[in-house]
BAPA-530387 format. One line per field, with one value per atom (N, C-alpha, C): atom name; x, y, z; residue in one letter; residue number from 1. Coordinates in steps of 0.05 Angstrom, whole numbers, always signed. Atoms other than C-alpha are relative to their C-alpha. Layout:
% residues N
site	(CA; ...)
px	(X; ...)
py	(Y; ...)
pz	(Z; ...)
code	(a; ...)
pos	(NUM; ...)
//
This chain:
% residues 220
site	(N; CA; C; N; CA; C; N; CA; C; N; CA; C; N; CA; C; N; CA; C; N; CA; C; N; CA; C; N; CA; C; N; CA; C; N; CA; C; N; CA; C; N; CA; C; N; CA; C; N; CA; C; N; CA; C; N; CA; C; N; CA; C; N; CA; C; N; CA; C; N; CA; C; N; CA; C; N; CA; C; N; CA; C; N; CA; C; N; CA; C; N; CA; C; N; CA; C; N; CA; C; N; CA; C; N; CA; C; N; CA; C; N; CA; C; N; CA; C; N; CA; C; N; CA; C; N; CA; C; N; CA; C; N; CA; C; N; CA; C; N; CA; C; N; CA; C; N; CA; C; N; CA; C; N; CA; C; N; CA; C; N; CA; C; N; CA; C; N; CA; C; N; CA; C; N; CA; C; N; CA; C; N; CA; C; N; CA; C; N; CA; C; N; CA; C; N; CA; C; N; CA; C; N; CA; C; N; CA; C; N; CA; C; N; CA; C; N; CA; C; N; CA; C; N; CA; C; N; CA; C; N; CA; C; N; CA; C; N; CA; C; N; CA; C; N; CA; C; N; CA; C; N; CA; C; N; CA; C; N; CA; C; N; CA; C; N; CA; C; N; CA; C; N; CA; C; N; CA; C; N; CA; C; N; CA; C; N; CA; C; N; CA; C; N; CA; C; N; CA; C; N; CA; C; N; CA; C; N; CA; C; N; CA; C; N; CA; C; N; CA; C; N; CA; C; N; CA; C; N; CA; C; N; CA; C; N; CA; C; N; CA; C; N; CA; C; N; CA; C; N; CA; C; N; CA; C; N; CA; C; N; CA; C; N; CA; C; N; CA; C; N; CA; C; N; CA; C; N; CA; C; N; CA; C; N; CA; C; N; CA; C; N; CA; C; N; CA; C; N; CA; C; N; CA; C; N; CA; C; N; CA; C; N; CA; C; N; CA; C; N; CA; C; N; CA; C; N; CA; C; N; CA; C; N; CA; C; N; CA; C; N; CA; C; N; CA; C; N; CA; C; N; CA; C; N; CA; C; N; CA; C; N; CA; C; N; CA; C; N; CA; C; N; CA; C; N; CA; C; N; CA; C; N; CA; C; N; CA; C; N; CA; C; N; CA; C; N; CA; C; N; CA; C; N; CA; C; N; CA; C; N; CA; C; N; CA; C; N; CA; C; N; CA; C; N; CA; C; N; CA; C; N; CA; C; N; CA; C; N; CA; C; N; CA; C; N; CA; C; N; CA; C; N; CA; C; N; CA; C; N; CA; C; N; CA; C; N; CA; C; N; CA; C; N; CA; C; N; CA; C; N; CA; C; N; CA; C; N; CA; C; N; CA; C; N; CA; C; N; CA; C; N; CA; C; N; CA; C; N; CA; C; N; CA; C; N; CA; C; N; CA; C; N; CA; C; N; CA; C; N; CA; C; N; CA; C; N; CA; C; N; CA; C; N; CA; C; N; CA; C; N; CA; C; N; CA; C; N; CA; C; N; CA; C; N; CA; C; N; CA; C; N; CA; C; N; CA; C; N; CA; C; N; CA; C; N; CA; C; N; CA; C; N; CA; C; N; CA; C; N; CA; C; N; CA; C; N; CA; C; N; CA; C; N; CA; C; N; CA; C; N; CA; C; N; CA; C; N; CA; C; N; CA; C; N; CA; C; N; CA; C; N; CA; C; N; CA; C; N; CA; C; N; CA; C; N; CA; C; N; CA; C; N; CA; C; N; CA; C)
px	(+2; -703; +2; -3; -687; -26; +24; -739; +0; +3; -765; -5; +3; -756; -18; +17; -801; -29; +28; -874; -16; +15; -897; +2; +0; -918; -10; +13; -951; +18; -14; -923; -19; +17; -950; +12; -9; -946; -13; +10; -954; +0; +2; -979; -17; +15; -1004; -22; +23; -1074; -15; +14; -1117; -24; +24; -1169; -24; +24; -1242; +2; -3; -1247; -19; +15; -1272; +20; -18; -1243; +18; -19; -1180; +8; -7; -1173; +30; -29; -1103; +4; -7; -1069; +3; -2; -1071; +16; -14; -1028; -18; +16; -1062; +19; -15; -1038; -13; +10; -1046; +14; -11; -1036; +4; -6; -1002; +15; -15; -979; +14; -16; -923; +13; -11; -905; +15; -15; -855; -16; +14; -874; -5; +4; -866; -17; +17; -912; +15; -16; -855; -1; +0; -859; +26; -24; -811; +7; -9; -769; +18; -18; -723; -14; +15; -779; +2; -2; -774; -22; +20; -817; +1; -3; -789; -15; +14; -826; -31; +29; -895; -9; +13; -941; -29; +28; -1008; -13; +15; -1059; -29; +26; -1123; -14; +14; -1175; +15; -16; -1128; +25; -23; -1073; +20; -21; -1006; +3; -4; -996; +29; -27; -931; +1; -4; -909; +22; -18; -876; +20; -18; -848; -13; +9; -853; +14; -11; -844; -15; +13; -859; -25; +25; -930; +0; +0; -933; -28; +26; -1007; -14; +14; -1043; -28; +27; -1109; -19; +22; -1176; -12; +9; -1195; -24; +23; -1265; +1; -2; -1259; -28; +26; -1326; +2; -5; -1329; -27; +23; -1381; +4; -5; -1388; -13; +11; -1427; +15; -15; -1385; -15; +16; -1441; -11; +10; -1446; -6; +6; -1455; +22; -22; -1389; +27; -27; -1327; +21; -20; -1268; +24; -23; -1203; +18; -18; -1164; -12; +13; -1215; +3; -3; -1215; +28; -28; -1140; +10; -7; -1132; -10; +11; -1179; +15; -15; -1143; +27; -27; -1074; -1; +3; -1098; -6; +8; -1131; +23; -22; -1071; +22; -21; -1023; -9; +10; -1068; +3; +1; -1073; +27; -27; -998; +7; -6; -999; -24; +25; -1072; -21; +24; -1137; -19; +18; -1183; -26; +26; -1257; -10; +10; -1293; -31; +29; -1362; -6; +8; -1400; -26; +25; -1456; -11; +10; -1470; -29; +28; -1537; -14; +8; -1545; +24; -23; -1500; +5; -5; -1467; +28; -26; -1410; +10; -11; -1367; +18; -16; -1316; +8; -7; -1299; +30; -28; -1233; +20; -20; -1173; +25; -25; -1101; +6; -4; -1110; -4; +2; -1094; -14; +15; -1118; -30; +29; -1185; -11; +9; -1190; -1; +1; -1172; -25; +24; -1227; -25; +24; -1277; -3; +1; -1258; -8; +7; -1265; -29; +29; -1339; -17; +16; -1361; -12; +10; -1377; -27; +27; -1449; -6; +8; -1484; -23; +22; -1537; +9; -6; -1540; -25; +24; -1601; +5; -6; -1567; +24; -22; -1511; -10; +8; -1520; +24; -24; -1456; -5; +5; -1486; -9; +8; -1519; +24; -24; -1452; +18; -16; -1417; -12; +12; -1467; +6; -6; -1456; +29; -28; -1381; +5; -3; -1385; -10; +12; -1430; +20; -19; -1377; +25; -24; -1319; -3; +4; -1350; +8; -7; -1344; +30; -28; -1271; +16; -14; -1252; +28; -25; -1197; +11; -12; -1148; +2; -1; -1147; -20; +21; -1214; -1; -1; -1215; -20; +17; -1266; +10; -8; -1245; -22; +21; -1300; +9; -5; -1290; -27; +27; -1352; +0; +2; -1377; -21; +19; -1428; -29; +28; -1490; -14; +15; -1544; -3; +2; -1547; -29; +27; -1606; -3; +0; -1590; -25; +22; -1644; +9; -10; -1600; +8; -9; -1580; +30; -29; -1509; +5; -5; -1516; +0; +1; -1535; +25; -24; -1476; +25; -23; -1427; +1; +0; -1449; +11; -11; -1434; +31; -29; -1365; +14; -12; -1350; -2; +4; -1379; +19; -17; -1336; +29; -27; -1274; +11; -8; -1271; +7; -9; -1231; -14; +14; -1266; +14; -12; -1234; -17; +17; -1273; +16; -12; -1248; -23; +22; -1296; +12; -9; -1286; -20; +17; -1313; +5; -3; -1325; +16; -16; -1287; -15; +16; -1344; -9; +9; -1352; -13; +8; -1362; -30; +29; -1432; -17; +16; -1460; +5; -6; -1425; -15; +14; -1455; -29; +28; -1523; -11; +10; -1527; +4; -6; -1502; -24; +24; -1571; -16; +15; -1595; +10; -11; -1552; -16; +17; -1597; +15)
py	(+10; +2794; -31; +28; +2722; -14; +16; +2668; -17; +16; +2630; -29; +28; +2555; -14; +12; +2543; -1; +4; +2527; +25; -24; +2593; +20; -20; +2645; +27; -24; +2698; +14; -17; +2755; +17; -18; +2801; +28; -28; +2876; +13; -16; +2917; +29; -27; +2986; +17; -18; +3047; +11; -11; +3064; +19; -19; +3121; -13; +10; +3104; +16; -15; +3126; +28; -28; +3201; +9; -12; +3222; +13; -16; +3267; -19; +15; +3239; -26; +26; +3181; -1; +4; +3152; -19; +19; +3117; -28; +27; +3042; -17; +18; +2986; -22; +20; +2940; -19; +20; +2876; -6; +6; +2862; -25; +25; +2792; +4; -4; +2793; -24; +21; +2740; +13; -13; +2761; -22; +20; +2718; +14; -9; +2727; -6; +3; +2726; -30; +28; +2650; -14; +11; +2641; -9; +9; +2628; +21; -19; +2661; +15; -17; +2718; +4; -6; +2730; +25; -23; +2786; +27; -25; +2838; +17; -18; +2899; +21; -21; +2959; +18; -16; +2994; -10; +12; +2946; +4; -1; +2964; +29; -25; +3024; -5; +4; +3028; +27; -25; +3082; -6; +2; +3091; +27; -25; +3143; +22; -19; +3176; +10; -8; +3182; -23; +20; +3145; -6; +9; +3104; -11; +9; +3084; -30; +29; +3012; -5; +3; +2991; -23; +23; +2922; -20; +22; +2863; -25; +25; +2792; -24; +25; +2720; -5; +5; +2701; -27; +24; +2651; -7; +4; +2657; -23; +21; +2591; +8; -4; +2588; -19; +19; +2557; -4; +4; +2525; -20; +18; +2497; -10; +12; +2449; -12; +8; +2439; -18; +20; +2377; -9; +12; +2357; -30; +29; +2285; -18; +17; +2262; +3; -6; +2294; -6; +2; +2293; -27; +26; +2219; -18; +16; +2195; -19; +18; +2156; +13; -13; +2197; -21; +20; +2161; +2; +1; +2143; +24; -23; +2201; +24; -22; +2251; -3; +4; +2220; +4; -2; +2215; +28; -28; +2286; +17; -14; +2312; -7; +9; +2270; +13; -11; +2295; +30; -29; +2368; +5; -4; +2362; -6; +7; +2328; +21; -21; +2381; +25; -23; +2436; -4; +6; +2402; -1; +0; +2399; +27; -27; +2474; +14; -15; +2494; -19; +15; +2472; -2; +5; +2440; -13; +12; +2424; -10; +11; +2381; +2; -2; +2392; -13; +10; +2358; +14; -13; +2385; -14; +14; +2332; -9; +8; +2313; +22; -22; +2366; +11; -12; +2413; -14; +16; +2370; +5; -2; +2381; -28; +26; +2319; -2; -1; +2338; +29; -27; +2402; +6; -9; +2441; -16; +17; +2397; -1; +6; +2383; -30; +29; +2309; -14; +12; +2276; -27; +25; +2206; +4; -7; +2237; +9; -10; +2273; -22; +22; +2210; -17; +16; +2171; +14; -15; +2226; +0; +0; +2229; -27; +27; +2153; -5; +5; +2156; +23; -23; +2222; +1; -1; +2204; -14; +9; +2193; -8; +8; +2160; +18; -17; +2215; +21; -21; +2263; +19; -16; +2303; +29; -28; +2369; +9; -11; +2413; +20; -18; +2450; +16; -15; +2490; +25; -25; +2556; -5; +7; +2524; -9; +9; +2491; +24; -25; +2559; +14; -13; +2588; -15; +16; +2530; +4; -4; +2538; +28; -27; +2613; +1; +1; +2600; -14; +14; +2551; +16; -15; +2598; +25; -26; +2660; -1; -1; +2641; -6; +5; +2620; +25; -26; +2692; -5; +6; +2664; +24; -22; +2716; -5; +7; +2678; -21; +19; +2645; -4; +6; +2610; -22; +21; +2569; -8; +11; +2524; -20; +18; +2491; -15; +16; +2434; -10; +6; +2429; -12; +12; +2394; +14; -13; +2408; -5; +5; +2387; +27; -25; +2441; +7; -11; +2485; -2; +3; +2470; +12; -12; +2511; +17; -17; +2547; +29; -27; +2607; +11; -13; +2657; +5; -6; +2669; +28; -27; +2743; +2; -1; +2732; -11; +13; +2686; +16; -18; +2733; +23; -21; +2787; -10; +12; +2740; -3; +3; +2726; +27; -27; +2801; +9; -9; +2815; -14; +16; +2760; -2; -1; +2776; -28; +28; +2704; -3; +5; +2686; -24; +23; +2640; -7; +10; +2597; -23; +21; +2553; -15; +17; +2494; -15; +15; +2465; -23; +24; +2394; -6; +3; +2385; -28; +25; +2323; +5; -3; +2310; +18; -16; +2344; +26; -18; +2394; +26; -28; +2464; +4; -3; +2454; -4; +5; +2425; +22; -21; +2477; +26; -24; +2534; -3; +4; +2502; +4; -2; +2504; +28; -26; +2575; +15; -15; +2606; -12; +12; +2557; +8; -8; +2587; +23; -22; +2629; +25)
pz	(-27; -1296; +0; -1; -1275; +2; -2; -1281; +25; -25; -1221; -7; +6; -1224; +20; -20; -1163; -8; +7; -1160; +5; -6; -1129; -22; +21; -1179; +9; -9; -1136; +20; -19; -1095; +15; -16; -1042; -1; -1; -1047; +24; -22; -983; -9; +11; -1001; +20; -16; -964; -17; +14; -987; +19; -16; -963; +14; -15; -909; -10; +8; -920; +10; -6; -920; +22; -21; -852; +19; -17; -798; +16; -16; -766; -13; +12; -815; -5; +4; -821; -24; +21; -878; +12; -9; -873; -19; +17; -899; -11; +13; -949; -15; +14; -982; -27; +27; -1057; -10; +12; -1087; -30; +28; -1155; -11; +14; -1204; -24; +22; -1252; -16; +18; -1312; -23; +23; -1368; -26; +25; -1442; -6; +5; -1442; +22; -21; -1382; +25; -23; -1333; +22; -22; -1264; +2; -3; -1252; +29; -27; -1190; -1; -1; -1167; -3; +3; -1169; +26; -22; -1124; -1; +0; -1106; -25; +24; -1167; -24; +22; -1212; +1; -4; -1186; +5; -6; -1184; +7; -9; -1148; +0; +1; -1161; +11; -12; -1120; -2; +2; -1136; -14; +15; -1185; +14; -15; -1133; +2; -3; -1132; +29; -28; -1069; +4; -6; -1035; +2; -2; -1046; +21; -22; -981; -5; +3; -998; -19; +17; -1046; +10; -10; -1022; -11; +10; -1043; +17; -14; -1026; +14; -16; -970; +11; -10; -953; -15; +14; -969; -8; +10; -1006; +13; -4; -989; -28; +27; -1055; +0; +4; -1069; -29; +26; -1127; -7; +8; -1162; -25; +21; -1206; -12; +14; -1258; +2; -5; -1234; -21; +21; -1295; -26; +24; -1350; -26; +25; -1401; -7; +8; -1413; +23; -23; -1342; +8; -7; -1342; -4; +3; -1329; -5; +7; -1360; +19; -18; -1325; -2; +4; -1355; +15; -14; -1328; +30; -29; -1259; +10; -8; -1255; -2; +2; -1279; +23; -23; -1225; +25; -25; -1172; +2; +0; -1192; +6; -4; -1193; +30; -28; -1124; +19; -17; -1093; -1; +2; -1119; +15; -15; -1092; +30; -28; -1024; +13; -11; -1016; +13; -10; -1001; +11; -6; -991; +11; -9; -958; -24; +23; -1010; +10; -4; -1008; -27; +25; -1060; +0; +5; -1089; -27; +26; -1145; -8; +10; -1189; -24; +23; -1241; +2; -5; -1209; +16; -16; -1156; +14; -14; -1117; +26; -24; -1064; +11; -12; -1015; +6; -3; -1017; +25; -24; -964; +5; -7; -927; -4; +6; -930; +17; -13; -913; -17; +15; -932; +3; -4; -914; -27; +27; -981; +0; -1; -961; +2; -2; -941; -27; +26; -1008; -20; +18; -1046; +4; -6; -1011; -9; +8; -1025; -31; +29; -1099; -11; +10; -1106; -1; -1; -1089; -10; +6; -1118; -27; +28; -1190; -2; +3; -1211; -28; +27; -1269; -10; +7; -1271; -20; +19; -1330; -1; +0; -1309; -6; +5; -1316; +17; -14; -1290; +21; -21; -1224; +10; -6; -1227; +16; -14; -1205; +28; -27; -1145; +16; -14; -1127; +7; -6; -1132; +25; -23; -1083; +26; -23; -1035; +9; -7; -1038; +12; -11; -1026; +28; -27; -966; +19; -17; -938; +4; -2; -951; +18; -14; -919; +30; -28; -845; +6; -4; -855; +0; +2; -870; -12; +13; -915; -15; +15; -942; -30; +29; -1009; -7; +8; -1024; -30; +29; -1092; -6; +10; -1130; -28; +26; -1188; -9; +10; -1230; -25; +24; -1279; -10; +10; -1322; -27; +26; -1384; -16; +18; -1438; +7; -9; -1398; +5; -3; -1398; +30; -27; -1336; +10; -11; -1290; +28; -27; -1227; +4; -8; -1189; +2; -3; -1176; -28; +25; -1230; +1; +1; -1254; +11; -9; -1240; +30; -30; -1167; +12; -11; -1156; -6; +6; -1191; +20; -20; -1143; +27; -24; -1085; -1; +3; -1113; +5; -3; -1116; +29; -28; -1047; +19; -17; -1017; -10; +12; -1059; -5; +6; -1083; -30; +27; -1145; -11; +13; -1195; -26; +24; -1249; -11; +12; -1298; -21; +21; -1340; -12; +14; -1392; -15; +13; -1415; -23; +23; -1486; -13; +15; -1528; -25; +25; -1593; -20; +18; -1630; +13; -20; -1574; -7; +2; -1601; -5; +6; -1629; +24; -24; -1565; +20; -19; -1523; -7; +8; -1564; +4; -2; -1561; +28; -27; -1485; +12; -11; -1476; +9; -7; -1476; +23; -21; -1424; +28; -26; -1369; +10; -10; -1324; +7)
code	(x; x; x; x; x; x; x; x; x; x; x; x; x; x; x; x; x; x; x; x; x; x; x; x; x; x; x; x; x; x; x; x; x; x; x; x; x; x; x; x; x; x; x; x; x; x; x; x; x; x; x; x; x; x; x; x; x; x; x; x; x; x; x; x; x; x; x; x; x; x; x; x; x; x; x; x; x; x; x; x; x; x; x; x; x; x; x; x; x; x; x; x; x; x; x; x; x; x; x; x; x; x; x; x; x; x; x; x; x; x; x; x; x; x; x; x; x; x; x; x; x; x; x; x; x; x; x; x; x; x; x; x; x; x; x; x; x; x; x; x; x; x; x; x; x; x; x; x; x; x; x; x; x; x; x; x; x; x; x; x; x; x; x; x; x; x; x; x; x; x; x; x; x; x; x; x; x; x; x; x; x; x; x; x; x; x; x; x; x; x; x; x; x; x; x; x; x; x; x; x; x; x; x; x; x; x; x; x; x; x; x; x; x; x; x; x; x; x; x; x; x; x; x; x; x; x; x; x; x; x; x; x; x; x; x; x; x; x; x; x; x; x; x; x; x; x; x; x; x; x; x; x; x; x; x; x; x; x; x; x; x; x; x; x; x; x; x; x; x; x; x; x; x; x; x; x; x; x; x; x; x; x; x; x; x; x; x; x; x; x; x; x; x; x; x; x; x; x; x; x; x; x; x; x; x; x; x; x; x; x; x; x; x; x; x; x; x; x; x; x; x; x; x; x; x; x; x; x; x; x; x; x; x; x; x; x; x; x; x; x; x; x; x; x; x; x; x; x; x; x; x; x; x; x; x; x; x; x; x; x; x; x; x; x; x; x; x; x; x; x; x; x; x; x; x; x; x; x; x; x; x; x; x; x; x; x; x; x; x; x; x; x; x; x; x; x; x; x; x; x; x; x; x; x; x; x; x; x; x; x; x; x; x; x; x; x; x; x; x; x; x; x; x; x; x; x; x; x; x; x; x; x; x; x; x; x; x; x; x; x; x; x; x; x; x; x; x; x; x; x; x; x; x; x; x; x; x; x; x; x; x; x; x; x; x; x; x; x; x; x; x; x; x; x; x; x; x; x; x; x; x; x; x; x; x; x; x; x; x; x; x; x; x; x; x; x; x; x; x; x; x; x; x; x; x; x; x; x; x; x; x; x; x; x; x; x; x; x; x; x; x; x; x; x; x; x; x; x; x; x; x; x; x; x; x; x; x; x; x; x; x; x; x; x; x; x; x; x; x; x; x; x; x; x; x; x; x; x; x; x; x; x; x; x; x; x; x; x; x; x; x; x; x; x; x; x; x; x; x; x; x; x; x; x; x; x; x; x; x; x; x; x; x; x; x; x; x; x; x; x; x; x; x; x; x; x; x; x; x; x; x; x; x; x; x; x; x; x; x; x; x; x; x; x; x; x; x; x; x; x; x; x; x; x; x; x; x; x; x; x; x; x; x; x; x; x; x; x; x; x; x; x; x; x; x; x; x; x; x; x)
pos	(1; 1; 1; 2; 2; 2; 3; 3; 3; 4; 4; 4; 5; 5; 5; 6; 6; 6; 7; 7; 7; 8; 8; 8; 9; 9; 9; 10; 10; 10; 11; 11; 11; 12; 12; 12; 13; 13; 13; 14; 14; 14; 15; 15; 15; 16; 16; 16; 17; 17; 17; 18; 18; 18; 19; 19; 19; 20; 20; 20; 21; 21; 21; 22; 22; 22; 23; 23; 23; 24; 24; 24; 25; 25; 25; 26; 26; 26; 27; 27; 27; 28; 28; 28; 29; 29; 29; 30; 30; 30; 31; 31; 31; 32; 32; 32; 33; 33; 33; 34; 34; 34; 35; 35; 35; 36; 36; 36; 37; 37; 37; 38; 38; 38; 39; 39; 39; 40; 40; 40; 41; 41; 41; 42; 42; 42; 43; 43; 43; 44; 44; 44; 45; 45; 45; 46; 46; 46; 47; 47; 47; 48; 48; 48; 49; 49; 49; 50; 50; 50; 51; 51; 51; 52; 52; 52; 53; 53; 53; 54; 54; 54; 55; 55; 55; 56; 56; 56; 57; 57; 57; 58; 58; 58; 59; 59; 59; 60; 60; 60; 61; 61; 61; 62; 62; 62; 63; 63; 63; 64; 64; 64; 65; 65; 65; 66; 66; 66; 67; 67; 67; 68; 68; 68; 69; 69; 69; 70; 70; 70; 71; 71; 71; 72; 72; 72; 73; 73; 73; 74; 74; 74; 75; 75; 75; 76; 76; 76; 77; 77; 77; 78; 78; 78; 79; 79; 79; 80; 80; 80; 81; 81; 81; 82; 82; 82; 83; 83; 83; 84; 84; 84; 85; 85; 85; 86; 86; 86; 87; 87; 87; 88; 88; 88; 89; 89; 89; 90; 90; 90; 91; 91; 91; 92; 92; 92; 93; 93; 93; 94; 94; 94; 95; 95; 95; 96; 96; 96; 97; 97; 97; 98; 98; 98; 99; 99; 99; 100; 100; 100; 101; 101; 101; 102; 102; 102; 103; 103; 103; 104; 104; 104; 105; 105; 105; 106; 106; 106; 107; 107; 107; 108; 108; 108; 109; 109; 109; 110; 110; 110; 111; 111; 111; 112; 112; 112; 113; 113; 113; 114; 114; 114; 115; 115; 115; 116; 116; 116; 117; 117; 117; 118; 118; 118; 119; 119; 119; 120; 120; 120; 121; 121; 121; 122; 122; 122; 123; 123; 123; 124; 124; 124; 125; 125; 125; 126; 126; 126; 127; 127; 127; 128; 128; 128; 129; 129; 129; 130; 130; 130; 131; 131; 131; 132; 132; 132; 133; 133; 133; 134; 134; 134; 135; 135; 135; 136; 136; 136; 137; 137; 137; 138; 138; 138; 139; 139; 139; 140; 140; 140; 141; 141; 141; 142; 142; 142; 143; 143; 143; 144; 144; 144; 145; 145; 145; 146; 146; 146; 147; 147; 147; 148; 148; 148; 149; 149; 149; 150; 150; 150; 151; 151; 151; 152; 152; 152; 153; 153; 153; 154; 154; 154; 155; 155; 155; 156; 156; 156; 157; 157; 157; 158; 158; 158; 159; 159; 159; 160; 160; 160; 161; 161; 161; 162; 162; 162; 163; 163; 163; 164; 164; 164; 165; 165; 165; 166; 166; 166; 167; 167; 167; 168; 168; 168; 169; 169; 169; 170; 170; 170; 171; 171; 171; 172; 172; 172; 173; 173; 173; 174; 174; 174; 175; 175; 175; 176; 176; 176; 177; 177; 177; 178; 178; 178; 179; 179; 179; 180; 180; 180; 181; 181; 181; 182; 182; 182; 183; 183; 183; 184; 184; 184; 185; 185; 185; 186; 186; 186; 187; 187; 187; 188; 188; 188; 189; 189; 189; 190; 190; 190; 191; 191; 191; 192; 192; 192; 193; 193; 193; 194; 194; 194; 195; 195; 195; 196; 196; 196; 197; 197; 197; 198; 198; 198; 199; 199; 199; 200; 200; 200; 201; 201; 201; 202; 202; 202; 203; 203; 203; 204; 204; 204; 205; 205; 205; 206; 206; 206; 207; 207; 207; 208; 208; 208; 209; 209; 209; 210; 210; 210; 211; 211; 211; 212; 212; 212; 213; 213; 213; 214; 214; 214; 215; 215; 215; 216; 216; 216; 217; 217; 217; 218; 218; 218; 219; 219; 219; 220; 220; 220)
//
């Protein structure tokens, strides 16, 4: 199949799934978001209904159509504003800025920090100047602990009333020990209940692995 040279990597599958089993129930159309990559990690295009199969409850379902995904995301970007040593370097800051600006070109982005406490920096927006201004003032010198789990809960709370079809949380964390009041298990249940995708990036120091292993057991 030909490779896609564009930026979009996801597609939408419309499929007929069975409705809950009660008297008079009708089949309903559901949408499934899928990302398809080749062996080299390059997005694929030219896919048709023949390339997909959907099974629900042990039954094959009818795939109606396959089309490029046009639905934008709401992305909550959670940033460790201390990065372990209290002074995020220029490469870290510029990397975060470039990532956020690229996301905002197509999606609504909100910023949160958790290097000192879980804090909402700015709500969901595609206004790149607004996001740049927010990023310029969001870094802290505090290294009291990481409040990632609390920040995740805050982001989920903000996403819920939006009823976004594609809610996403991306967290950029460091090796600082977790100090959140909430537990990881409770927040994972919230992610599942609200069908929110979660991606984590950990920034380690040059000697990183020892420190990273040492804090694992501190996560509630």
